C-alpha positions in Angstrom: 118.6 134.8 89.0 115.7 136.1 87.1 113.5 133.6 85.0 113.4 134.1 81.1 111.8 132.2 78.2 115.6 131.4 77.3 116.3 129.7 80.1 113.5 126.7 79.3 114.9 123.8 78.4 113.4 120.6 76.8 114.3 116.7 78.2 113.5 113.8 76.6 114.4 110.9 79.7 113.2 107.5 80.0 110.7 107.2 82.9 110.5 103.5 84.1 106.2 102.4 85.0 105.0 103.0 88.3 102.0 100.4 88.8 99.5 99.6 91.5 97.7 96.3 90.6 94.6 95.1 92.9 91.4 93.1 92.9 89.8 90.2 94.7 91.8 87.5 96.0 93.3 84.3 93.9 92.8 86.3 90.5 96.5 86.3 89.9 97.7 89.4 90.8 101.4 88.3 91.7 101.5 86.1 89.3 100.9 89.1 86.6 103.7 91.2 88.7 106.4 88.2 88.1 106.3 88.3 84.8 107.3 91.6 84.8 111.3 92.1 83.8 113.5 90.5 86.1 111.6 91.3 89.3 112.7 91.2 93.2 109.8 91.1 95.8 109.6 92.1 98.4 107.3 89.6 100.0 105.3 91.3 103.0 102.2 88.1 102.2 102.8 85.1 103.5 104.3 83.3 100.6 104.0 83.1 97.1 101.1 81.5 95.0 101.0 77.5 95.0 100.8 77.4 91.5 103.5 80.0 90.6 105.9 77.5 89.1 109.0 80.0 88.9 109.5 81.7 92.3 111.6 85.0 91.9 114.1 86.4 94.3 112.2 88.1 97.3 112.5 89.0 100.9 110.4 87.0 102.9 107.8 88.9 105.7 109.6 87.2 108.2 113.0 88.8 106.9 111.3 92.2 106.5 109.7 91.8 109.7 108.7 96.0 109.6 108.3 98.8 108.1 112.2 99.9 108.4 112.9 96.1 107.0 110.8 97.4 103.8 113.4 100.1 103.6 116.7 99.1 104.2 115.7 96.3 101.4 114.5 99.5 98.8 118.1 101.2 100.2 119.7 98.1 99.8 118.3 98.0 96.0 119.1 101.5 95.6 123.0 101.1 96.5 123.7 97.4 95.8 125.1 96.3 92.5 122.3 94.0 90.9 120.8 93.5 87.6 116.9 93.7 88.7 114.6 95.9 86.7 111.4 95.6 88.4 110.8 95.9 92.3 107.4 94.5 93.7 105.6 95.3 96.7 103.1 92.5 97.9 101.3 93.5 99.6 100.1 97.3 100.7 97.4 96.8 102.8 99.5 94.0 104.3 102.4 96.9 104.9 100.0 99.5 106.3 99.9 98.4 109.7 103.6 98.4 109.5 103.0 101.9 108.5 100.9 102.9 111.0 103.2 101.0 114.0 106.2 103.1 112.7 104.1 106.1 113.0 103.1 105.4 116.2 106.5 104.6 117.3 107.5 108.3 115.9 104.8 109.6 118.1 104.9 107.8 120.9 101.4 106.9 120.8 99.5 103.4 121.7 97.9 103.3 118.6 96.9 105.1 115.3 93.3 105.8 116.5 94.5 107.6 119.5 95.4 111.3 119.1 91.5 111.3 117.4 89.9 112.5 114.7 91.6 111.0 112.2 94.8 113.0 112.9 97.0 109.4 112.9 96.2 108.6 109.4 97.3 112.0 108.7 100.4 111.6 110.9 101.4 108.2 108.8 101.4 110.8 105.4 105.1 110.8 106.2 105.5 107.5 106.5 103.8 106.5 103.1 105.8 109.4 101.2 109.1 108.3 102.4 107.8 105.0 101.1 106.7 106.6 97.8 110.1 108.7 97.4 112.1 105.6 97.9 110.5 103.4 95.1 110.9 107.1 93.1 114.6 106.9 93.5 114.9 103.5 91.9 112.9 104.8 89.2 115.1 107.4 88.4 117.9 106.4 89.7 118.4 102.7 88.6 115.4 102.9 85.9 113.6 99.9 88.2 109.9 99.7 87.2 107.8 100.0 90.5 104.8 97.5 91.0 102.7 97.8 94.3 100.0 94.9 94.7 96.7 95.4 96.8 93.4 93.7 97.7 90.3 95.1 96.9 87.1 95.6 99.1 83.5 96.7 98.4 82.7 100.0 99.6 79.8 102.3 99.8 80.1 105.6 97.5 78.5 108.9 98.5 77.7 110.7 95.6 75.8 114.5 95.4 73.6 113.9 92.7 72.9 110.1 92.9 71.8 107.5 95.1 74.4 106.0 97.0 76.5 103.1 95.3 78.4 100.2 96.2 81.9 100.0 94.3 85.5 98.3 94.2 87.8 100.2 96.2 91.8 99.8 96.8 92.2 98.0 100.6 93.9 100.8 102.2 92.9 103.8 104.3 91.6 106.9 102.3 94.4 109.0 102.6 96.6 106.6 101.5 94.4 105.4 98.2 94.6 109.0 97.7 98.4 109.2 98.0 99.0 106.3 95.8 95.9 107.6 93.2 97.8 110.9 92.6 101.6 108.8 92.0 100.9 106.1 89.8 101.2 106.2 86.2 99.1 103.2 86.1 96.2 101.8 88.5 94.9 98.3 87.2 91.9 97.1 88.4 92.0 93.0 88.1 88.4 90.8 87.9 86.6 88.0 86.1 84.3 89.1 83.5 80.8 88.7 84.6 77.2 89.0 83.3 74.1 88.7 84.9 71.5 86.3 84.3 67.9 86.2 85.2 65.8 82.8 85.5 63.1 84.6 84.0 63.9 88.4 82.3 59.9 89.1 82.0 59.8 88.6 85.9 61.3 91.2 87.9 61.0 89.2 91.0 63.2 86.8 89.6 66.4 85.3 90.8 69.1 86.9 89.0 73.0 85.2 89.3 76.6 86.0 88.2 77.7 84.2 85.3 80.4 84.0 82.9 83.3 81.9 81.8 85.9 83.0 84.5 87.5 85.0 81.7 90.5 87.5 83.7 90.0 91.2 83.0 92.6 94.0 83.8 90.9 97.6 83.8 92.7 100.5 83.1 90.1 103.2 83.5 88.0 104.8 86.0 84.6 103.6 86.1 81.7 104.0 88.7 82.4 100.5 90.2 86.2 101.3 90.5 89.0 103.3 90.6 91.6 102.4 87.5 94.2 105.1 85.6 96.6 104.8 82.8 99.2 107.8 81.4 100.4 104.8 78.4 96.9 104.5 76.1 96.3 101.4 77.2 92.4 100.6 76.1 89.9 100.9 78.5 89.8 96.9 79.4 92.0 94.0 78.3 91.9 90.1 78.5 94.7 88.5 79.8 95.8 84.9 80.2 98.1 83.5 82.7 101.7 84.5 81.5 100.5 86.4 79.0 99.4 89.6 81.3 102.6 91.6 80.9 103.2 91.1 77.3 99.8 92.2 76.8 100.6 95.4 78.3 104.2 96.2 78.1 103.4 97.1 74.1 102.2 100.0 75.5 105.0 100.9 78.1 107.9 103.1 77.4 110.7 101.1 75.6 113.7 100.6 78.1 116.9 101.7 77.3 119.3 98.8 76.5 121.6 99.0 79.3 120.7 100.0 83.0 122.8 103.1 84.5 125.5 102.4 86.7 125.5 102.5 90.5 125.1 106.0 92.0 128.3 107.0 94.2 127.8 106.7 97.8 
């Protein structure tokens, strides 16, 4: 069939946000995710923070057990009747060894490094893509928010123009990082607001130290020191308090329809 301009269509449909939250430990990433509407957790980390008073419904790590268990849980959220509005995977870096184990099983390798030259990580794209597509189906057909949590690591960034420098990155293998960077609607880097103080600003050899009031910050736009982004017009940097993080972000997200779609027929 010939394509013509007359065949163009215009649609405006709700698309639930796909979010990745990462940062150093202890800054409230899981707590922030728990503030999203009516969440269910795939808790690959061992347990919830001790200070999280209201623990949402979740599958424990032992219940999930493997990559297949995670995919089965996503399938249940797609096919079963429920009122959950958000699915949280906590955390991606704890899931990554399960992804590699599934890749090795499929390829009949003893470990992900066996084929050499990074070919194992290339093969793992299949498992990561299946995971992302499963969450995309929940987003599109069940209108569920998708929230991934990950820890950060400090890496050395090569720069073809300037000298190498250190930066925060998502604690995943670089191919997986690139995949999630492409797919997510927003990547939020959580950290504390730190200022650098010198004992004697006039002395270049004087001791310097980090200082600050411990304010928690969500960075929503990229900087040389970290990866971040968003497609919602959120300011580059926002302060957030416990119990108020989602409310601060939600004003920028698309409005969710009043009623969720009916369960798809098998």
